[in-house]
mmCIF file as Biopython writes it, N, C-alpha, C and O atoms, coordinates in Angstrom:
data_model
#
loop_
_atom_site.group_PDB
_atom_site.id
_atom_site.type_symbol
_atom_site.label_atom_id
_atom_site.label_alt_id
_atom_site.label_comp_id
_atom_site.label_asym_id
_atom_site.label_entity_id
_atom_site.label_seq_id
_atom_site.pdbx_PDB_ins_code
_atom_site.Cartn_x
_atom_site.Cartn_y
_atom_site.Cartn_z
_atom_site.occupancy
_atom_site.B_iso_or_equiv
_atom_site.auth_seq_id
_atom_site.auth_asym_id
_atom_site.pdbx_PDB_model_num
ATOM 1   N N  . MET A ? 1  ? -20.248 65.265 120.124 1.0 0.0 1  A 1 
ATOM 2   C CA . MET A ? 1  ? -19.999 64.005 119.446 1.0 0.0 1  A 1 
ATOM 3   C C  . MET A ? 1  ? -19.161 63.112 120.357 1.0 0.0 1  A 1 
ATOM 4   O O  . MET A ? 1  ? -18.127 63.543 120.869 1.0 0.0 1  A 1 
ATOM 5   N N  . LYS A ? 2  ? -19.592 61.898 120.557 1.0 0.0 2  A 1 
ATOM 6   C CA . LYS A ? 2  ? -18.842 60.944 121.353 1.0 0.0 2  A 1 
ATOM 7   C C  . LYS A ? 2  ? -17.866 60.202 120.471 1.0 0.0 2  A 1 
ATOM 8   O O  . LYS A ? 2  ? -18.137 59.930 119.301 1.0 0.0 2  A 1 
ATOM 9   N N  . ARG A ? 3  ? -16.719 59.879 121.056 1.0 0.0 3  A 1 
ATOM 10  C CA . ARG A ? 3  ? -15.686 59.133 120.328 1.0 0.0 3  A 1 
ATOM 11  C C  . ARG A ? 3  ? -15.307 57.897 121.115 1.0 0.0 3  A 1 
ATOM 12  O O  . ARG A ? 3  ? -15.445 57.843 122.337 1.0 0.0 3  A 1 
ATOM 13  N N  . VAL A ? 4  ? -14.816 56.885 120.367 1.0 0.0 4  A 1 
ATOM 14  C CA . VAL A ? 4  ? -14.415 55.616 120.972 1.0 0.0 4  A 1 
ATOM 15  C C  . VAL A ? 4  ? -13.000 55.302 120.516 1.0 0.0 4  A 1 
ATOM 16  O O  . VAL A ? 4  ? -12.669 55.479 119.343 1.0 0.0 4  A 1 
ATOM 17  N N  . LEU A ? 5  ? -12.163 54.837 121.438 1.0 0.0 5  A 1 
ATOM 18  C CA . LEU A ? 5  ? -10.841 54.337 121.104 1.0 0.0 5  A 1 
ATOM 19  C C  . LEU A ? 5  ? -10.838 52.848 121.400 1.0 0.0 5  A 1 
ATOM 20  O O  . LEU A ? 5  ? -11.036 52.433 122.542 1.0 0.0 5  A 1 
ATOM 21  N N  . PHE A ? 6  ? -10.610 52.039 120.357 1.0 0.0 6  A 1 
ATOM 22  C CA . PHE A ? 6  ? -10.573 50.582 120.477 1.0 0.0 6  A 1 
ATOM 23  C C  . PHE A ? 6  ? -9.124  50.168 120.334 1.0 0.0 6  A 1 
ATOM 24  O O  . PHE A ? 6  ? -8.523  50.378 119.281 1.0 0.0 6  A 1 
ATOM 25  N N  . LEU A ? 7  ? -8.549  49.580 121.380 1.0 0.0 7  A 1 
ATOM 26  C CA . LEU A ? 7  ? -7.145  49.164 121.350 1.0 0.0 7  A 1 
ATOM 27  C C  . LEU A ? 7  ? -7.041  47.648 121.255 1.0 0.0 7  A 1 
ATOM 28  O O  . LEU A ? 7  ? -7.821  46.911 121.856 1.0 0.0 7  A 1 
ATOM 29  N N  . ALA A ? 8  ? -6.060  47.207 120.486 1.0 0.0 8  A 1 
ATOM 30  C CA . ALA A ? 8  ? -5.785  45.778 120.330 1.0 0.0 8  A 1 
ATOM 31  C C  . ALA A ? 8  ? -4.284  45.563 120.454 1.0 0.0 8  A 1 
ATOM 32  O O  . ALA A ? 8  ? -3.510  46.516 120.358 1.0 0.0 8  A 1 
ATOM 33  N N  . ASP A ? 9  ? -3.874  44.337 120.664 1.0 0.0 9  A 1 
ATOM 34  C CA . ASP A ? 9  ? -2.448  44.075 120.820 1.0 0.0 9  A 1 
ATOM 35  C C  . ASP A ? 9  ? -1.760  43.626 119.522 1.0 0.0 9  A 1 
ATOM 36  O O  . ASP A ? 9  ? -0.537  43.490 119.480 1.0 0.0 9  A 1 
ATOM 37  N N  . ARG A ? 10 ? -2.550  43.398 118.470 1.0 0.0 10 A 1 
ATOM 38  C CA . ARG A ? 10 ? -1.955  42.983 117.194 1.0 0.0 10 A 1 
ATOM 39  C C  . ARG A ? 10 ? -2.646  43.701 116.047 1.0 0.0 10 A 1 
ATOM 40  O O  . ARG A ? 10 ? -3.829  44.032 116.128 1.0 0.0 10 A 1 
ATOM 41  N N  . THR A ? 11 ? -1.897  43.939 114.982 1.0 0.0 11 A 1 
ATOM 42  C CA . THR A ? 11 ? -2.432  44.622 113.801 1.0 0.0 11 A 1 
ATOM 43  C C  . THR A ? 11 ? -3.564  43.826 113.166 1.0 0.0 11 A 1 
ATOM 44  O O  . THR A ? 11 ? -4.526  44.409 112.667 1.0 0.0 11 A 1 
ATOM 45  N N  . ALA A ? 12 ? -3.460  42.506 113.181 1.0 0.0 12 A 1 
ATOM 46  C CA . ALA A ? 12 ? -4.522  41.676 112.599 1.0 0.0 12 A 1 
ATOM 47  C C  . ALA A ? 12 ? -5.853  41.914 113.318 1.0 0.0 12 A 1 
ATOM 48  O O  . ALA A ? 12 ? -6.906  41.935 112.681 1.0 0.0 12 A 1 
ATOM 49  N N  . LEU A ? 13 ? -5.810  42.091 114.623 1.0 0.0 13 A 1 
ATOM 50  C CA . LEU A ? 13 ? -7.037  42.354 115.379 1.0 0.0 13 A 1 
ATOM 51  C C  . LEU A ? 13 ? -7.584  43.745 115.085 1.0 0.0 13 A 1 
ATOM 52  O O  . LEU A ? 13 ? -8.798  43.953 115.073 1.0 0.0 13 A 1 
ATOM 53  N N  . VAL A ? 14 ? -6.690  44.689 114.850 1.0 0.0 14 A 1 
ATOM 54  C CA . VAL A ? 14 ? -7.126  46.038 114.457 1.0 0.0 14 A 1 
ATOM 55  C C  . VAL A ? 14 ? -7.875  45.960 113.138 1.0 0.0 14 A 1 
ATOM 56  O O  . VAL A ? 14 ? -8.951  46.542 112.997 1.0 0.0 14 A 1 
ATOM 57  N N  . ASN A ? 15 ? -7.314  45.245 112.172 1.0 0.0 15 A 1 
ATOM 58  C CA . ASN A ? 15 ? -7.959  45.115 110.860 1.0 0.0 15 A 1 
ATOM 59  C C  . ASN A ? 15 ? -9.323  44.422 110.977 1.0 0.0 15 A 1 
ATOM 60  O O  . ASN A ? 15 ? -10.281 44.819 110.315 1.0 0.0 15 A 1 
ATOM 61  N N  . GLN A ? 16 ? -9.406  43.396 111.812 1.0 0.0 16 A 1 
ATOM 62  C CA . GLN A ? 16 ? -10.682 42.710 112.022 1.0 0.0 16 A 1 
ATOM 63  C C  . GLN A ? 16 ? -11.702 43.647 112.653 1.0 0.0 16 A 1 
ATOM 64  O O  . GLN A ? 16 ? -12.870 43.650 112.265 1.0 0.0 16 A 1 
ATOM 65  N N  . ALA A ? 17 ? -11.264 44.440 113.623 1.0 0.0 17 A 1 
ATOM 66  C CA . ALA A ? 17 ? -12.178 45.359 114.305 1.0 0.0 17 A 1 
ATOM 67  C C  . ALA A ? 17 ? -12.699 46.416 113.348 1.0 0.0 17 A 1 
ATOM 68  O O  . ALA A ? 17 ? -13.889 46.730 113.365 1.0 0.0 17 A 1 
ATOM 69  N N  . VAL A ? 18 ? -11.819 46.974 112.504 1.0 0.0 18 A 1 
ATOM 70  C CA . VAL A ? 18 ? -12.256 47.981 111.528 1.0 0.0 18 A 1 
ATOM 71  C C  . VAL A ? 18 ? -13.297 47.375 110.592 1.0 0.0 18 A 1 
ATOM 72  O O  . VAL A ? 18 ? -14.311 48.006 110.296 1.0 0.0 18 A 1 
ATOM 73  N N  . GLY A ? 19 ? -13.049 46.161 110.130 1.0 0.0 19 A 1 
ATOM 74  C CA . GLY A ? 19 ? -14.007 45.486 109.256 1.0 0.0 19 A 1 
ATOM 75  C C  . GLY A ? 19 ? -15.342 45.246 109.946 1.0 0.0 19 A 1 
ATOM 76  O O  . GLY A ? 19 ? -16.399 45.408 109.336 1.0 0.0 19 A 1 
ATOM 77  N N  . ALA A ? 20 ? -15.294 44.859 111.213 1.0 0.0 20 A 1 
ATOM 78  C CA . ALA A ? 20 ? -16.522 44.607 111.965 1.0 0.0 20 A 1 
ATOM 79  C C  . ALA A ? 20 ? -17.301 45.906 112.191 1.0 0.0 20 A 1 
ATOM 80  O O  . ALA A ? 20 ? -18.526 45.923 112.073 1.0 0.0 20 A 1 
ATOM 81  N N  . PHE A ? 21 ? -16.595 46.988 112.515 1.0 0.0 21 A 1 
ATOM 82  C CA . PHE A ? 21 ? -17.283 48.268 112.690 1.0 0.0 21 A 1 
ATOM 83  C C  . PHE A ? 21 ? -17.948 48.711 111.385 1.0 0.0 21 A 1 
ATOM 84  O O  . PHE A ? 21 ? -19.079 49.196 111.387 1.0 0.0 21 A 1 
ATOM 85  N N  . LYS A ? 22 ? -17.232 48.538 110.279 1.0 0.0 22 A 1 
ATOM 86  C CA . LYS A ? 22 ? -17.808 48.925 108.980 1.0 0.0 22 A 1 
ATOM 87  C C  . LYS A ? 22 ? -19.028 48.065 108.635 1.0 0.0 22 A 1 
ATOM 88  O O  . LYS A ? 22 ? -19.999 48.566 108.067 1.0 0.0 22 A 1 
ATOM 89  N N  . ALA A ? 23 ? -18.980 46.790 108.970 1.0 0.0 23 A 1 
ATOM 90  C CA . ALA A ? 23 ? -20.077 45.876 108.631 1.0 0.0 23 A 1 
ATOM 91  C C  . ALA A ? 23 ? -21.304 46.079 109.522 1.0 0.0 23 A 1 
ATOM 92  O O  . ALA A ? 23 ? -22.435 46.078 109.037 1.0 0.0 23 A 1 
ATOM 93  N N  . HIS A ? 24 ? -21.076 46.251 110.823 1.0 0.0 24 A 1 
ATOM 94  C CA . HIS A ? 24 ? -22.191 46.288 111.761 1.0 0.0 24 A 1 
ATOM 95  C C  . HIS A ? 24 ? -22.635 47.693 112.155 1.0 0.0 24 A 1 
ATOM 96  O O  . HIS A ? 24 ? -23.785 47.896 112.546 1.0 0.0 24 A 1 
ATOM 97  N N  . LEU A ? 25 ? -21.732 48.660 112.053 1.0 0.0 25 A 1 
ATOM 98  C CA . LEU A ? 25 ? -22.056 50.051 112.375 1.0 0.0 25 A 1 
ATOM 99  C C  . LEU A ? 25 ? -21.507 50.949 111.262 1.0 0.0 25 A 1 
ATOM 100 O O  . LEU A ? 25 ? -20.537 51.675 111.477 1.0 0.0 25 A 1 
ATOM 101 N N  . PRO A ? 26 ? -22.113 50.903 110.088 1.0 0.0 26 A 1 
ATOM 102 C CA . PRO A ? 26 ? -21.559 51.624 108.935 1.0 0.0 26 A 1 
ATOM 103 C C  . PRO A ? 26 ? -21.438 53.135 109.138 1.0 0.0 26 A 1 
ATOM 104 O O  . PRO A ? 26 ? -20.611 53.774 108.488 1.0 0.0 26 A 1 
ATOM 105 N N  . ASP A ? 27 ? -22.236 53.712 110.015 1.0 0.0 27 A 1 
ATOM 106 C CA . ASP A ? 27 ? -22.146 55.146 110.262 1.0 0.0 27 A 1 
ATOM 107 C C  . ASP A ? 27 ? -21.033 55.519 111.237 1.0 0.0 27 A 1 
ATOM 108 O O  . ASP A ? 27 ? -20.823 56.700 111.513 1.0 0.0 27 A 1 
ATOM 109 N N  . SER A ? 28 ? -20.326 54.534 111.756 1.0 0.0 28 A 1 
ATOM 110 C CA . SER A ? 28 ? -19.295 54.808 112.753 1.0 0.0 28 A 1 
ATOM 111 C C  . SER A ? 28 ? -18.020 55.384 112.134 1.0 0.0 28 A 1 
ATOM 112 O O  . SER A ? 28 ? -17.229 56.010 112.840 1.0 0.0 28 A 1 
ATOM 113 N N  . ALA A ? 29 ? -17.807 55.189 110.846 1.0 0.0 29 A 1 
ATOM 114 C CA . ALA A ? 29 ? -16.622 55.702 110.133 1.0 0.0 29 A 1 
ATOM 115 C C  . ALA A ? 29 ? -15.334 55.398 110.893 1.0 0.0 29 A 1 
ATOM 116 O O  . ALA A ? 29 ? -14.659 56.328 111.334 1.0 0.0 29 A 1 
ATOM 117 N N  . PRO A ? 30 ? -14.971 54.114 111.063 1.0 0.0 30 A 1 
ATOM 118 C CA . PRO A ? 30 ? -13.773 53.787 111.840 1.0 0.0 30 A 1 
ATOM 119 C C  . PRO A ? 30 ? -12.494 54.278 111.167 1.0 0.0 30 A 1 
ATOM 120 O O  . PRO A ? 30 ? -12.372 54.261 109.942 1.0 0.0 30 A 1 
ATOM 121 N N  . VAL A ? 31 ? -11.552 54.711 111.984 1.0 0.0 31 A 1 
ATOM 122 C CA . VAL A ? 31 ? -10.250 55.185 111.516 1.0 0.0 31 A 1 
ATOM 123 C C  . VAL A ? 31 ? -9.194  54.223 112.049 1.0 0.0 31 A 1 
ATOM 124 O O  . VAL A ? 31 ? -9.056  54.060 113.262 1.0 0.0 31 A 1 
ATOM 125 N N  . ASN A ? 32 ? -8.454  53.588 111.151 1.0 0.0 32 A 1 
ATOM 126 C CA . ASN A ? 32 ? -7.376  52.676 111.522 1.0 0.0 32 A 1 
ATOM 127 C C  . ASN A ? 32 ? -6.117  53.515 111.720 1.0 0.0 32 A 1 
ATOM 128 O O  . ASN A ? 32 ? -5.491  53.920 110.741 1.0 0.0 32 A 1 
ATOM 129 N N  . LEU A ? 33 ? -5.737  53.782 112.961 1.0 0.0 33 A 1 
ATOM 130 C CA . LEU A ? 33 ? -4.588  54.640 113.247 1.0 0.0 33 A 1 
ATOM 131 C C  . LEU A ? 33 ? -3.255  53.970 112.952 1.0 0.0 33 A 1 
ATOM 132 O O  . LEU A ? 33 ? -2.218  54.634 112.940 1.0 0.0 33 A 1 
ATOM 133 N N  . VAL A ? 34 ? -3.270  52.657 112.712 1.0 0.0 34 A 1 
ATOM 134 C CA . VAL A ? 34 ? -2.030  51.954 112.363 1.0 0.0 34 A 1 
ATOM 135 C C  . VAL A ? 34 ? -1.635  52.291 110.920 1.0 0.0 34 A 1 
ATOM 136 O O  . VAL A ? 34 ? -0.451  52.433 110.615 1.0 0.0 34 A 1 
ATOM 137 N N  . THR A ? 35 ? -2.632  52.418 110.037 1.0 0.0 35 A 1 
ATOM 138 C CA . THR A ? 35 ? -2.338  52.619 108.621 1.0 0.0 35 A 1 
ATOM 139 C C  . THR A ? 35 ? -2.769  53.976 108.075 1.0 0.0 35 A 1 
ATOM 140 O O  . THR A ? 35 ? -2.362  54.357 106.978 1.0 0.0 35 A 1 
ATOM 141 N N  . GLU A ? 36 ? -3.592  54.712 108.829 1.0 0.0 36 A 1 
ATOM 142 C CA . GLU A ? 36 ? -4.111  55.991 108.334 1.0 0.0 36 A 1 
ATOM 143 C C  . GLU A ? 36 ? -3.644  57.138 109.211 1.0 0.0 36 A 1 
ATOM 144 O O  . GLU A ? 36 ? -3.354  56.964 110.395 1.0 0.0 36 A 1 
ATOM 145 N N  . ARG A ? 37 ? -3.579  58.311 108.605 1.0 0.0 37 A 1 
ATOM 146 C CA . ARG A ? 37 ? -3.308  59.508 109.395 1.0 0.0 37 A 1 
ATOM 147 C C  . ARG A ? 37 ? -4.566  59.847 110.185 1.0 0.0 37 A 1 
ATOM 148 O O  . ARG A ? 37 ? -5.681  59.626 109.713 1.0 0.0 37 A 1 
ATOM 149 N N  . PRO A ? 38 ? -4.384  60.380 111.383 1.0 0.0 38 A 1 
ATOM 150 C CA . PRO A ? 38 ? -5.566  60.766 112.168 1.0 0.0 38 A 1 
ATOM 151 C C  . PRO A ? 38 ? -6.432  61.771 111.413 1.0 0.0 38 A 1 
ATOM 152 O O  . PRO A ? 38 ? -5.927  62.721 110.815 1.0 0.0 38 A 1 
ATOM 153 N N  . ARG A ? 39 ? -7.723  61.547 111.449 1.0 0.0 39 A 1 
ATOM 154 C CA . ARG A ? 39 ? -8.686  62.445 110.807 1.0 0.0 39 A 1 
ATOM 155 C C  . ARG A ? 39 ? -9.957  62.412 111.631 1.0 0.0 39 A 1 
ATOM 156 O O  . ARG A ? 39 ? -10.047 61.691 112.624 1.0 0.0 39 A 1 
ATOM 157 N N  . ASP A ? 40 ? -10.926 63.186 111.219 1.0 0.0 40 A 1 
ATOM 158 C CA . ASP A ? 40 ? -12.188 63.182 111.948 1.0 0.0 40 A 1 
ATOM 159 C C  . ASP A ? 40 ? -12.841 61.819 111.869 1.0 0.0 40 A 1 
ATOM 160 O O  . ASP A ? 40 ? -12.878 61.192 110.811 1.0 0.0 40 A 1 
ATOM 161 N N  . GLY A ? 41 ? -13.341 61.381 112.971 1.0 0.0 41 A 1 
ATOM 162 C CA . GLY A ? 41 ? -14.028 60.104 113.021 1.0 0.0 41 A 1 
ATOM 163 C C  . GLY A ? 41 ? -14.691 59.923 114.363 1.0 0.0 41 A 1 
ATOM 164 O O  . GLY A ? 41 ? -14.521 60.739 115.269 1.0 0.0 41 A 1 
ATOM 165 N N  . ARG A ? 42 ? -15.438 58.865 114.487 1.0 0.0 42 A 1 
ATOM 166 C CA . ARG A ? 42 ? -16.107 58.567 115.755 1.0 0.0 42 A 1 
ATOM 167 C C  . ARG A ? 42 ? -15.467 57.371 116.446 1.0 0.0 42 A 1 
ATOM 168 O O  . ARG A ? 42 ? -15.459 57.291 117.674 1.0 0.0 42 A 1 
ATOM 169 N N  . VAL A ? 43 ? -14.932 56.441 115.661 1.0 0.0 43 A 1 
ATOM 170 C CA . VAL A ? 43 ? -14.304 55.248 116.222 1.0 0.0 43 A 1 
ATOM 171 C C  . VAL A ? 43 ? -12.866 55.186 115.716 1.0 0.0 43 A 1 
ATOM 172 O O  . VAL A ? 43 ? -12.619 55.168 114.510 1.0 0.0 43 A 1 
ATOM 173 N N  . PHE A ? 44 ? -11.925 55.155 116.653 1.0 0.0 44 A 1 
ATOM 174 C CA . PHE A ? 44 ? -10.513 55.064 116.312 1.0 0.0 44 A 1 
ATOM 175 C C  . PHE A ? 44 ? -10.007 53.712 116.786 1.0 0.0 44 A 1 
ATOM 176 O O  . PHE A ? 44 ? -10.256 53.312 117.923 1.0 0.0 44 A 1 
ATOM 177 N N  . VAL A ? 45 ? -9.295  53.010 115.912 1.0 0.0 45 A 1 
ATOM 178 C CA . VAL A ? 45 ? -8.821  51.659 116.218 1.0 0.0 45 A 1 
ATOM 179 C C  . VAL A ? 45 ? -7.312  51.659 116.068 1.0 0.0 45 A 1 
ATOM 180 O O  . VAL A ? 45 ? -6.785  52.156 115.072 1.0 0.0 45 A 1 
ATOM 181 N N  . SER A ? 46 ? -6.613  51.104 117.050 1.0 0.0 46 A 1 
ATOM 182 C CA . SER A ? 46 ? -5.159  51.153 117.036 1.0 0.0 46 A 1 
ATOM 183 C C  . SER A ? 46 ? -4.584  50.018 117.868 1.0 0.0 46 A 1 
ATOM 184 O O  . SER A ? 46 ? -5.299  49.348 118.614 1.0 0.0 46 A 1 
ATOM 185 N N  . THR A ? 47 ? -3.271  49.816 117.726 1.0 0.0 47 A 1 
ATOM 186 C CA . THR A ? 47 ? -2.555  48.912 118.622 1.0 0.0 47 A 1 
ATOM 187 C C  . THR A ? 47 ? -2.030  49.735 119.794 1.0 0.0 47 A 1 
ATOM 188 O O  . THR A ? 47 ? -1.901  50.956 119.706 1.0 0.0 47 A 1 
ATOM 189 N N  . TYR A ? 48 ? -1.735  49.050 120.878 1.0 0.0 48 A 1 
ATOM 190 C CA . TYR A ? 48 ? -1.157  49.726 122.034 1.0 0.0 48 A 1 
ATOM 191 C C  . TYR A ? 48 ? 0.155   50.409 121.640 1.0 0.0 48 A 1 
ATOM 192 O O  . TYR A ? 48 ? 0.412   51.546 122.035 1.0 0.0 48 A 1 
ATOM 193 N N  . GLN A ? 49 ? 0.981   49.709 120.861 1.0 0.0 49 A 1 
ATOM 194 C CA . GLN A ? 49 ? 2.284   50.222 120.476 1.0 0.0 49 A 1 
ATOM 195 C C  . GLN A ? 49 ? 2.160   51.511 119.656 1.0 0.0 49 A 1 
ATOM 196 O O  . GLN A ? 49 ? 2.928   52.452 119.861 1.0 0.0 49 A 1 
ATOM 197 N N  . THR A ? 50 ? 1.202   51.555 118.733 1.0 0.0 50 A 1 
ATOM 198 C CA . THR A ? 50 ? 0.995   52.744 117.912 1.0 0.0 50 A 1 
ATOM 199 C C  . THR A ? 50 ? 0.575   53.920 118.782 1.0 0.0 50 A 1 
ATOM 200 O O  . THR A ? 50 ? 1.040   55.040 118.573 1.0 0.0 50 A 1 
ATOM 201 N N  . MET A ? 51 ? -0.292  53.682 119.746 1.0 0.0 51 A 1 
ATOM 202 C CA . MET A ? 51 ? -0.745  54.767 120.614 1.0 0.0 51 A 1 
ATOM 203 C C  . MET A ? 51 ? 0.378   55.306 121.473 1.0 0.0 51 A 1 
ATOM 204 O O  . MET A ? 51 ? 0.467   56.517 121.675 1.0 0.0 51 A 1 
ATOM 205 N N  . VAL A ? 52 ? 1.244   54.434 121.988 1.0 0.0 52 A 1 
ATOM 206 C CA . VAL A ? 52 ? 2.383   54.886 122.774 1.0 0.0 52 A 1 
ATOM 207 C C  . VAL A ? 52 ? 3.285   55.761 121.912 1.0 0.0 52 A 1 
ATOM 208 O O  . VAL A ? 52 ? 3.790   56.781 122.379 1.0 0.0 52 A 1 
ATOM 209 N N  . GLY A ? 53 ? 3.490   55.367 120.658 1.0 0.0 53 A 1 
ATOM 210 C CA . GLY A ? 53 ? 4.296   56.167 119.736 1.0 0.0 53 A 1 
ATOM 211 C C  . GLY A ? 53 ? 3.683   57.523 119.474 1.0 0.0 53 A 1 
ATOM 212 O O  . GLY A ? 53 ? 4.404   58.517 119.392 1.0 0.0 53 A 1 
ATOM 213 N N  . LYS A ? 54 ? 2.364   57.591 119.340 1.0 0.0 54 A 1 
ATOM 214 C CA . LYS A ? 54 ? 1.683   58.864 119.100 1.0 0.0 54 A 1 
ATOM 215 C C  . LYS A ? 54 ? 1.739   59.761 120.333 1.0 0.0 54 A 1 
ATOM 216 O O  . LYS A ? 54 ? 1.839   60.981 120.204 1.0 0.0 54 A 1 
ATOM 217 N N  . ILE A ? 55 ? 1.676   59.176 121.518 1.0 0.0 55 A 1 
ATOM 218 C CA . ILE A ? 55 ? 1.765   59.963 122.741 1.0 0.0 55 A 1 
ATOM 219 C C  . ILE A ? 55 ? 3.151   60.582 122.851 1.0 0.0 55 A 1 
ATOM 220 O O  . ILE A ? 55 ? 3.286   61.722 123.295 1.0 0.0 55 A 1 
ATOM 221 N N  . ASP A ? 56 ? 4.185   59.842 122.450 1.0 0.0 56 A 1 
ATOM 222 C CA . ASP A ? 56 ? 5.568   60.320 122.543 1.0 0.0 56 A 1 
ATOM 223 C C  . ASP A ? 56 ? 5.897   61.392 121.501 1.0 0.0 56 A 1 
ATOM 224 O O  . ASP A ? 56 ? 6.899   62.095 121.634 1.0 0.0 56 A 1 
ATOM 225 N N  . GLU A ? 57 ? 5.053   61.522 120.453 1.0 0.0 57 A 1 
ATOM 226 C CA . GLU A ? 57 ? 5.345   62.501 119.390 1.0 0.0 57 A 1 
ATOM 227 C C  . GLU A ? 57 ? 5.236   63.906 119.876 1.0 0.0 57 A 1 
ATOM 228 O O  . GLU A ? 57 ? 5.450   64.843 119.107 1.0 0.0 57 A 1 
#
């Protein structure tokens, strides 16, 4: 299974990206890492800051 990490610099862009993935690629099951706990998925969407925090954990 291939996975995609989509990074944005603002939470508003993360929310827009999740909405776009759901609208145009409904089978992609996007995971918003800013607001959701990590779970199985194919497309993960996050801010740079959130990812740095997760790396430091």
